[in-house]
Every structure is written in C-alpha cells, then in structure tokens.
C-alpha positions as CSV (number, residue, x, y, z in Angstrom):
1,M,-5.9,-31.9,-51.5
2,R,-5.1,-35.5,-50.9
3,V,-1.5,-36.5,-51.0
4,M,-1.2,-40.2,-51.7
5,R,1.4,-42.8,-51.2
6,V,2.2,-44.2,-54.6
7,S,3.0,-47.9,-54.0
8,V,2.0,-50.8,-53.4
9,S,1.0,-54.3,-53.9
10,V,2.7,-55.9,-50.8
11,A,3.2,-59.3,-49.4
12,V,4.7,-59.9,-46.0
13,L,7.7,-62.2,-45.6
14,A,8.3,-64.4,-42.6
15,A,10.3,-62.5,-40.0
16,T,12.3,-65.4,-38.8
17,A,13.2,-66.8,-42.2
18,S,15.3,-65.2,-44.9
19,V,13.1,-66.7,-47.6
20,L,10.0,-65.4,-49.5
21,V,7.1,-67.2,-48.0
22,G,4.2,-65.6,-49.7
23,G,1.5,-63.5,-48.1
24,A,-1.7,-61.9,-49.1
25,A,-1.6,-58.9,-51.4
26,L,-2.3,-55.6,-49.6
27,E,-4.5,-52.9,-50.9
28,P,-2.6,-51.0,-53.6
29,A,-1.9,-47.3,-53.6
30,V,-3.3,-46.6,-50.2
31,A,-4.2,-42.9,-49.6
32,L,-2.3,-41.3,-46.8
33,E,-4.8,-38.5,-46.5
34,P,-7.0,-39.9,-45.1
35,A,-5.1,-43.0,-44.1
36,A,-6.7,-46.2,-45.2
37,A,-5.9,-49.6,-43.6
38,L,-3.9,-52.1,-45.6
39,A,-5.2,-55.7,-45.8
40,P,-3.3,-57.9,-43.3
41,A,-1.1,-60.8,-44.4
42,A,-1.8,-62.9,-41.4
43,A,-2.8,-66.5,-42.0
44,S,-1.4,-66.7,-45.5
45,V,2.2,-66.7,-44.1
46,P,3.2,-70.3,-43.5
47,D,5.4,-71.4,-40.7
48,A,9.1,-71.0,-41.5
49,A,9.7,-74.7,-40.8
50,S,7.5,-75.6,-43.8
51,V,9.7,-73.8,-46.3
52,P,11.3,-76.4,-48.7
53,S,15.0,-76.9,-48.1
54,I,15.8,-76.2,-51.8
55,V,15.1,-72.5,-51.3
56,K,18.3,-70.6,-50.9
57,S,19.2,-69.4,-47.5
58,D,19.0,-65.7,-48.5
59,Y,16.2,-65.3,-50.9
60,I,16.0,-61.6,-50.1
61,R,19.4,-60.7,-51.3
62,D,19.2,-63.0,-54.3
63,G,15.8,-61.6,-55.1
64,E,17.2,-58.1,-55.6
65,Y,17.5,-58.7,-59.3
66,W,17.9,-54.9,-60.0
67,L,21.3,-54.7,-58.5
68,D,22.8,-56.4,-61.5
69,Q,20.2,-55.7,-64.2
70,Y,20.6,-51.9,-63.7
71,G,24.3,-51.7,-63.1
72,I,24.1,-50.9,-59.4
73,R,26.4,-53.6,-58.2
74,S,28.9,-52.7,-60.9
75,A,28.8,-49.0,-59.8
76,W,29.8,-50.1,-56.2
77,S,33.3,-50.7,-57.4
78,T,33.6,-46.9,-57.8
79,T,31.4,-45.8,-54.8
80,R,28.8,-46.9,-52.4
81,G,27.4,-43.5,-51.7
82,K,29.4,-42.6,-48.6
83,G,29.0,-39.0,-47.4
84,I,25.6,-38.4,-49.1
85,T,22.4,-37.9,-47.2
86,I,19.1,-38.9,-48.6
87,A,16.0,-37.4,-47.0
88,V,13.0,-39.7,-47.1
89,I,9.8,-37.6,-46.8
90,D,7.3,-40.3,-46.0
91,T,5.6,-42.0,-43.1
92,G,8.8,-42.1,-41.0
93,V,11.7,-44.6,-41.0
94,D,12.2,-47.1,-38.3
95,G,16.0,-46.9,-37.6
96,S,15.9,-49.9,-35.4
97,V,15.4,-52.3,-38.4
98,A,18.5,-54.5,-38.7
99,D,18.8,-53.8,-42.4
100,L,19.1,-50.0,-41.7
101,A,21.5,-50.3,-38.7
102,G,23.8,-47.2,-38.7
103,A,22.1,-45.7,-41.8
104,V,19.4,-43.6,-40.2
105,R,20.4,-40.3,-38.6
106,G,18.7,-37.1,-37.6
107,G,15.3,-36.3,-39.0
108,K,12.1,-34.6,-37.9
109,D,8.4,-35.2,-37.6
110,F,6.0,-32.7,-39.3
111,S,2.8,-34.7,-38.6
112,G,2.4,-34.1,-34.9
113,Q,2.0,-37.8,-34.5
114,G,5.5,-39.3,-34.6
115,S,8.7,-38.9,-32.6
116,P,10.7,-35.7,-32.9
117,D,13.4,-37.5,-35.0
118,G,11.0,-38.9,-37.6
119,Q,11.9,-42.5,-36.7
120,T,8.5,-43.5,-35.4
121,P,6.4,-44.5,-38.3
122,V,3.0,-42.7,-38.4
123,G,-0.2,-44.0,-40.0
124,T,-2.6,-46.8,-39.6
125,G,-1.5,-50.4,-39.4
126,T,1.0,-51.5,-42.1
127,D,0.4,-48.1,-43.9
128,A,3.0,-46.8,-41.5
129,D,5.6,-49.2,-42.9
130,H,5.9,-47.4,-46.2
131,G,8.7,-45.0,-45.3
132,T,10.9,-47.8,-43.9
133,M,10.4,-49.9,-47.1
134,V,11.4,-46.9,-49.2
135,A,14.5,-46.2,-47.1
136,S,15.7,-49.8,-47.3
137,L,15.7,-49.7,-51.1
138,A,17.7,-46.5,-51.1
139,A,20.3,-47.2,-48.5
140,G,19.7,-50.5,-46.8
141,R,22.9,-52.0,-45.4
142,G,21.7,-55.6,-45.2
143,T,22.3,-57.9,-42.3
144,A,25.2,-60.1,-41.1
145,G,26.5,-62.7,-43.5
146,G,25.4,-60.9,-46.6
147,A,21.7,-61.3,-45.9
148,G,18.9,-58.8,-45.8
149,V,18.0,-55.9,-48.0
150,I,20.8,-53.8,-49.4
151,G,20.0,-50.5,-51.1
152,S,21.4,-48.8,-54.2
153,A,23.7,-46.7,-52.0
154,P,24.5,-48.9,-49.0
155,E,26.9,-46.3,-47.4
156,A,24.6,-43.3,-47.8
157,T,22.8,-41.8,-44.8
158,I,19.0,-41.7,-44.5
159,M,17.4,-38.6,-43.0
160,P,13.9,-39.7,-41.9
161,I,11.2,-37.0,-42.2
162,S,7.7,-38.1,-41.2
163,I,4.5,-36.5,-42.5
164,G,1.0,-37.5,-41.6
165,F,-2.4,-37.3,-43.2
166,G,-6.0,-37.4,-42.2
167,T,-5.6,-36.7,-38.4
168,A,-2.5,-34.7,-38.7
169,T,-2.4,-31.3,-37.1
170,K,-1.4,-29.5,-40.3
171,N,-2.4,-29.5,-43.9
172,S,-0.5,-32.1,-45.8
173,D,0.6,-29.6,-48.5
174,E,2.2,-27.4,-45.9
175,Q,3.8,-30.4,-44.2
176,V,5.5,-31.3,-47.5
177,A,6.7,-27.7,-48.1
178,E,8.2,-27.5,-44.6
179,A,9.7,-31.0,-44.9
180,V,11.5,-30.1,-48.1
181,T,12.9,-26.9,-46.6
182,Y,14.0,-28.7,-43.5
183,A,15.8,-31.4,-45.5
184,V,17.8,-28.8,-47.4
185,D,18.7,-26.8,-44.3
186,H,20.0,-30.0,-42.5
187,G,22.3,-31.3,-45.2
188,A,20.3,-33.6,-47.4
189,R,21.7,-33.8,-51.0
190,V,18.8,-36.0,-52.3
191,I,15.1,-35.8,-51.4
192,N,13.1,-39.0,-52.1
193,M,9.3,-38.4,-52.5
194,S,7.4,-41.6,-53.0
195,L,4.0,-39.8,-52.9
196,T,1.7,-37.8,-55.1
197,R,-1.0,-35.2,-54.9
198,N,-2.7,-37.1,-57.8
199,T,-3.1,-33.8,-59.7
200,L,-1.0,-32.0,-62.3
201,A,-1.0,-28.8,-60.2
202,W,0.6,-28.1,-56.9
203,P,0.2,-25.4,-54.2
204,E,2.1,-22.2,-54.3
205,S,3.8,-23.1,-51.0
206,W,5.7,-25.8,-52.9
207,D,7.1,-23.2,-55.4
208,K,9.3,-21.7,-52.7
209,A,10.3,-24.9,-51.0
210,F,11.2,-26.8,-54.2
211,L,13.0,-23.8,-55.7
212,Y,14.9,-23.5,-52.4
213,A,16.1,-27.1,-52.8
214,M,17.1,-26.6,-56.4
215,K,19.0,-23.4,-55.7
216,H,21.0,-25.4,-53.1
217,N,21.8,-28.2,-55.5
218,V,19.6,-30.7,-53.9
219,V,18.1,-33.3,-56.3
220,V,14.4,-34.1,-55.7
221,V,13.4,-37.5,-56.9
222,A,9.6,-38.2,-57.2
223,A,7.5,-41.2,-58.1
224,A,5.3,-41.0,-61.3
225,G,2.5,-42.8,-59.5
226,N,0.6,-46.0,-60.2
227,R,-2.0,-46.5,-62.9
228,G,-3.4,-49.5,-60.9
229,S,-4.3,-47.1,-58.1
230,G,-6.1,-44.7,-60.4
231,T,-3.2,-42.4,-61.1
232,T,-3.4,-42.5,-64.9
233,E,-1.4,-39.3,-65.3
234,V,1.8,-38.2,-63.5
235,G,0.9,-36.0,-60.5
236,A,2.8,-33.4,-58.5
237,P,5.5,-33.3,-57.4
238,A,6.4,-35.4,-60.4
239,T,5.0,-32.7,-62.7
240,M,7.2,-30.0,-61.3
241,P,10.0,-28.7,-63.5
242,G,13.4,-29.7,-62.3
243,V,12.2,-32.8,-60.4
244,L,13.7,-36.1,-61.5
245,T,10.5,-38.2,-62.1
246,V,10.7,-42.0,-62.0
247,A,8.5,-44.3,-63.9
248,G,8.3,-48.1,-63.4
249,V,9.0,-51.2,-65.5
250,D,8.5,-54.9,-64.8
251,R,11.2,-57.5,-64.5
252,N,11.5,-57.7,-68.3
253,K,12.0,-54.0,-68.5
254,H,8.7,-53.4,-70.1
255,A,6.4,-50.5,-68.9
256,S,4.4,-51.6,-65.9
257,L,0.7,-51.4,-66.7
258,D,-0.4,-51.3,-63.1
259,A,2.6,-49.9,-61.4
260,S,3.4,-46.8,-63.4
261,S,1.7,-43.7,-64.8
262,Q,2.6,-41.9,-67.9
263,G,3.6,-38.3,-68.6
264,I,5.9,-36.0,-70.5
265,T,7.7,-35.1,-67.2
266,I,9.2,-38.6,-66.7
267,G,13.0,-38.6,-66.5
268,V,14.0,-42.2,-66.1
269,S,12.5,-45.6,-65.6
270,G,13.4,-48.1,-62.9
271,P,12.2,-51.5,-61.6
272,S,8.8,-51.3,-59.9
273,E,7.7,-55.0,-59.8
274,Q,8.7,-57.9,-57.6
275,L,10.6,-55.6,-55.3
276,L,11.7,-56.6,-51.8
277,G,12.0,-54.3,-48.8
278,A,12.4,-54.2,-45.1
279,I,9.7,-53.1,-42.6
280,P,9.5,-52.5,-38.8
281,G,9.8,-55.7,-36.7
282,N,12.7,-57.0,-38.9
283,Q,10.3,-58.3,-41.5
284,Y,10.4,-58.2,-45.3
285,V,7.8,-57.4,-47.9
286,A,7.4,-58.0,-51.6
287,W,5.8,-55.0,-53.3
288,E,5.1,-53.2,-56.5
289,G,4.9,-49.6,-57.5
290,T,6.9,-46.5,-58.4
291,S,7.2,-45.9,-54.6
292,G,9.9,-48.6,-54.8
293,A,11.5,-47.6,-58.1
294,T,12.0,-44.1,-56.8
295,P,14.3,-44.9,-53.9
296,I,16.3,-47.2,-56.1
297,V,16.9,-44.2,-58.4
298,S,17.5,-41.9,-55.4
299,G,20.3,-44.3,-54.3
300,V,21.9,-44.1,-57.7
301,V,21.7,-40.3,-57.6
302,A,23.7,-40.6,-54.3
303,L,26.3,-42.7,-56.1
304,V,26.7,-40.1,-58.8
305,M,27.1,-37.4,-56.2
306,A,29.7,-39.4,-54.2
307,S,31.7,-40.1,-57.3
308,H,31.5,-36.5,-58.6
309,P,31.5,-34.4,-55.4
310,K,31.8,-31.0,-57.2
311,M,29.0,-31.6,-59.6
312,D,25.8,-29.4,-59.3
313,A,22.3,-30.9,-59.2
314,A,21.6,-30.1,-62.9
315,N,24.5,-32.1,-64.1
316,V,23.8,-35.0,-61.6
317,I,20.4,-35.3,-63.1
318,N,21.8,-35.0,-66.6
319,R,24.1,-37.9,-65.9
320,I,21.2,-40.0,-64.8
321,V,19.0,-39.3,-67.8
322,K,21.7,-39.1,-70.5
323,T,23.2,-42.4,-69.6
324,A,19.9,-44.2,-69.4
325,S,19.5,-47.3,-71.7
326,P,17.2,-46.6,-74.6
327,A,13.6,-47.6,-74.3
328,G,10.4,-46.7,-76.0
329,E,10.3,-44.1,-78.7
330,K,13.5,-42.3,-79.8
331,G,14.2,-39.3,-77.6
332,V,12.2,-38.6,-74.5
333,D,9.3,-41.0,-74.3
334,P,6.1,-40.3,-72.2
335,I,6.2,-43.9,-70.8
336,Y,10.0,-44.4,-70.3
337,G,11.3,-40.9,-70.2
338,Y,14.9,-40.9,-71.4
339,G,15.1,-44.6,-70.9
340,L,16.1,-47.3,-68.3
341,L,18.3,-46.5,-65.3
342,N,21.9,-47.5,-65.9
343,A,23.8,-46.9,-62.6
344,S,27.2,-48.0,-63.8
345,A,27.2,-45.6,-66.8
346,A,25.8,-42.8,-64.7
347,V,28.8,-43.1,-62.3
348,R,31.5,-43.7,-64.9
349,A,30.5,-42.6,-68.4
350,T,31.9,-39.4,-70.0
351,V,29.0,-37.0,-70.2
352,A,29.1,-33.4,-71.5
353,T,28.3,-30.8,-68.9
354,V,25.1,-28.7,-69.1
355,K,24.1,-25.3,-67.9
356,A,20.5,-26.1,-67.4
357,N,18.5,-28.9,-65.7
358,P,17.2,-31.3,-68.4
359,M,14.1,-31.7,-66.4
360,G,13.2,-28.0,-66.7
361,D,13.5,-24.7,-64.9
362,L,11.1,-24.2,-61.9
363,A,12.1,-20.6,-61.5
364,A,11.1,-19.8,-65.2
365,W,7.8,-21.7,-64.7
366,I,7.0,-19.7,-61.6
367,H,7.8,-16.4,-63.4
368,L,5.4,-17.3,-66.3
369,N,2.6,-18.9,-64.4
370,R,2.4,-17.3,-61.0
371,R,2.4,-13.6,-62.1
372,A,-0.5,-11.6,-60.8
373,P,-3.0,-10.9,-63.7
374,A,-2.9,-7.3,-65.0
375,T,-5.6,-5.2,-63.4
376,R,-6.9,-1.7,-64.2
377,P,-7.2,0.9,-61.5
378,P,-10.6,0.7,-59.9
379,S,-13.2,3.2,-61.2
380,P,-14.6,5.6,-58.7
381,P,-18.0,4.6,-57.4
382,P,-21.0,6.2,-59.2
383,S,-22.3,9.3,-57.5
384,S,-24.9,12.0,-58.2
385,T,-22.4,14.7,-57.1
386,S,-18.7,15.0,-57.7
387,T,-16.0,16.9,-55.9
388,P,-13.4,18.4,-58.2
389,S,-9.8,17.3,-57.3
390,P,-7.7,20.0,-55.8
391,A,-5.5,21.8,-58.3
392,K,-1.8,21.1,-58.1
393,A,0.4,24.0,-56.9
394,G,1.3,26.3,-59.9
395,A,-1.3,24.7,-62.2
396,A,-3.9,26.7,-64.1
397,P,-7.2,26.8,-62.3
398,Q,-9.9,24.6,-63.7
399,N,-12.6,26.3,-65.9
400,P,-15.8,26.1,-64.0
401,I,-17.9,26.8,-67.1
402,G,-16.6,23.9,-69.0
403,T,-14.3,23.1,-71.9
404,L,-16.3,24.9,-74.6
405,Y,-15.1,28.4,-73.5
406,P,-11.5,29.6,-73.0
407,T,-10.1,30.3,-69.5
408,A,-8.5,33.6,-68.6
409,T,-5.1,32.1,-68.9
410,E,-6.0,30.7,-72.4
411,L,-7.2,34.2,-73.4
412,R,-4.0,35.9,-72.1
413,N,-1.5,33.4,-73.5
414,V,-3.2,32.3,-76.7
415,A,-6.4,34.1,-77.8
416,I,-5.3,37.8,-77.4
417,P,-1.9,37.4,-79.2
418,L,-3.7,35.5,-81.9
419,A,-6.3,38.3,-82.4
420,V,-3.6,41.0,-82.5
421,L,-1.7,39.0,-85.1
422,L,-4.9,38.5,-87.1
423,A,-5.7,42.2,-87.1
424,F,-2.2,43.2,-88.2
425,A,-2.5,40.7,-91.1
426,I,-5.8,42.1,-92.2
427,A,-4.5,45.7,-92.1
428,L,-1.4,44.7,-94.0
429,G,-3.6,43.0,-96.6
430,A,-5.7,46.1,-97.0
431,M,-2.7,48.2,-97.5
432,V,-1.4,45.9,-100.2
433,V,-4.7,45.9,-102.0
434,A,-4.9,49.7,-101.9
435,A,-1.4,50.1,-103.3
436,V,-2.1,47.7,-106.2
437,R,-5.2,49.7,-107.1
438,H,-3.3,53.0,-106.9
439,F,-0.6,51.8,-109.4
440,R,-3.3,50.5,-111.8
441,S,-5.0,53.9,-111.8
442,I,-1.7,55.6,-112.7
443,R,-1.1,53.3,-115.6
444,E,-4.5,53.8,-117.0
445,R,-4.1,57.7,-117.1
446,D,-0.7,57.4,-118.9
C-alpha cells in the first residue's frame, strides 16, 4: 500500500534574501512510495538584488498570517510549548537549518537510507525537504533579529523520525508502526503525521502501535489529505478513531478546494494555503496542503499540554476541538470538523473535562472489527469406512446392532423393570374385574 505525503504546492524562496521571490510551483502531493521527483524552482528565482526595496526586510515572519488569525501569538503569553516533544514522522528533519537551531534532538531512521538520528532527509530531490518544512511550522525558532520561520510552539522539541518509500528496506506500513512505537517509548507527547495511505483502511500492525500511543496519552495529529492530489476522501491514519485529523482552509478561512479532503473523522481545520516553511540549505518555501496545516495544529497541541501538564490526551484533544471557532454546518461538519483552530482559547478557556476521546475509541473499534469470524469445527473427511471412537471409561458400551434395539444395559435398567411393573398391573386389573363380577352374581341371587 502506498503511503503518500499530503502536501504540497511549493515555491522556493531565495536563500540569501528574507523576502518571497517567487519560484515555480512544484508537483503537488508527491507520492513517497515510490518517490517521485518534484519540479525544480531553478531559473524562476530572481537574483536577490532585483527585489524591490519596498518589500519588508522579513517577509517570512510577516507572511506567517496564521500566528495572529488563529490566536497562536496570543497563546504565547501563557506558554510557548517548553518541555513538550513533537515527533515528526516524515522524511527526516535537517537539524542544521538555522530556523530549527536547538529544536531538534534525538530521533531515528526507519528507512535504512538516512542517518541513525533521523536528521538526514531521505527521498529524491526536494521530496526529501518535506519533513524539515513540517518541523519548522510546528516548532521553528526563527533566526536572529526576529527573522525566519517560527512555529506554533517555538520552545517545543522536535524528534525527527525518518521513513522511506520505494527503495526502502522495509514495507512502509511497518515503518510507520515501528516509528509510532519508537516515538512513544522515547518521550514524544505529540506525533505529527503529514502523510496518508490514501485509503480508508489501515493495516493491523497500526492497531497495536496507535493504541499503544493512545494508552500512553500521546496525541496523534494527522493530515486529512489533499483533494488536488487525488485524495477526495480522508485516508488513514486520519480515519483512525482517536486521531486528531486536520483539514485545511484558505487565507479567508474557507474550505480549501485543492488542499483539503473531506470526511466525518475531521477534528479541526487550520490554515493550508500560502504557508511558508524552512528547508535544508537555509532556504524557505511557500507551499499549500494539509501537510502544513497539521504541524501548525501539532504545535498548538503542544501549547495545550505545556499549559495543562496533568491533562490526559483525550482532554487535550477535547480542548482543541471544543474551543474551535464555528465553521460550516452546526455541530461536527464533514468539511471543517468542529471548526477553525483557536489556539488562544484552547490554552486559556474553561472547558469541561471528558472521560472519552471526542475523536473516538480505537480499542472499541478494534474489538468490533478485528474479531476472528465465528467458525464451525471442521467436519471429518468423507470415508467409505469409519472407526468408532473409543468409549470413555465407565460409559456404557456402544450397541453394535444400532439404535433400533435396546442394549443389555437398557434391558437391565429400563425394559425388565418396566415389563415386571406392566405384568403386575395386568394381574391386579384381572383380580379387580373378577371381584366385580363375583359381587354382581351374589346380588343377582338375592
């Protein structure tokens, strides 16, 4: 089964200038298994010297419109996510990028292609940049002078976990299952999954791994997928009960036609268009897709955890969805979920506690859907001869004649006593009849 990356329409920004300088759009929603090359930006990037002077010195930071529109900057007055680790299961995260300096620690490679710590991006060409872009939106720390990309939780830690596709030494489904388990065992509180199988179903190996995460109060945040790349329905892991699924909206907070799929498992919507992220080589990209909306939400999940350190995963997710700003149909909408992300409210609002994850119960789903079908004991193979089963100790011997005639035991215990009783009854009846006749005759003589 192909697991796909669920972004992107991407444009590369000039590495030496902190301004958006354009760039050719890259192929959207590139499949990671097998990996497909992204279109290069190359000649469409003008020289930095040609950028008009009226452009602000840090277009990148100013271009992060979602920081204010979704209450993220406001939430920072309470917390910036310190002490929370976000595992990014993706193509690996380049920890040498200036915007991620000090944010990337630990990690592991499950592809057999990257470095042991998961910090060497794997994949073909700019396809390998995906994990670094995702990480920058979750926990980017910016660069000197207030420049560069800053994530939703700029003091959270990124755990890079690289997985590979196509030429990887292990099936991608198994890589994901092992990556989730590793993240839990090594202290991740949030797992970001900007990828999809592009199917509603998922392999049984994911049952155990994701349930393990949920039982350890780890919040799994998954991208809904992109309609523009052919994912018209939400695909796993976004279809899994208990997972916080993220849909995408445009800059006007309307459902993104090309950058977001629809489905009843959507939890919350976040910005997925005109996004900016950092990539290896200290470059920046403009991109679209729920691959970008997902780490923005993952960062906010980290903010909630940091501000409510004793809260379990179910209530962390509940705060995210119950404080979302209304959008779409009343209640849970298949396009917007519970509504639009509201980081400030998620961190500060008074929200009643719950006992169950509002996104569903994976354990209950497994119990109902993974049970082995009821089977009858196999019938013995047909044979022209049969061997009688040996009689149990103390049991009456089988009647070799058949069931139409009584066995000796049946004669001794049932038939003979019954015959004696019947004979006695007949004799008694005869005596009664004789006595009646005798008395009648006496009356007649008198």
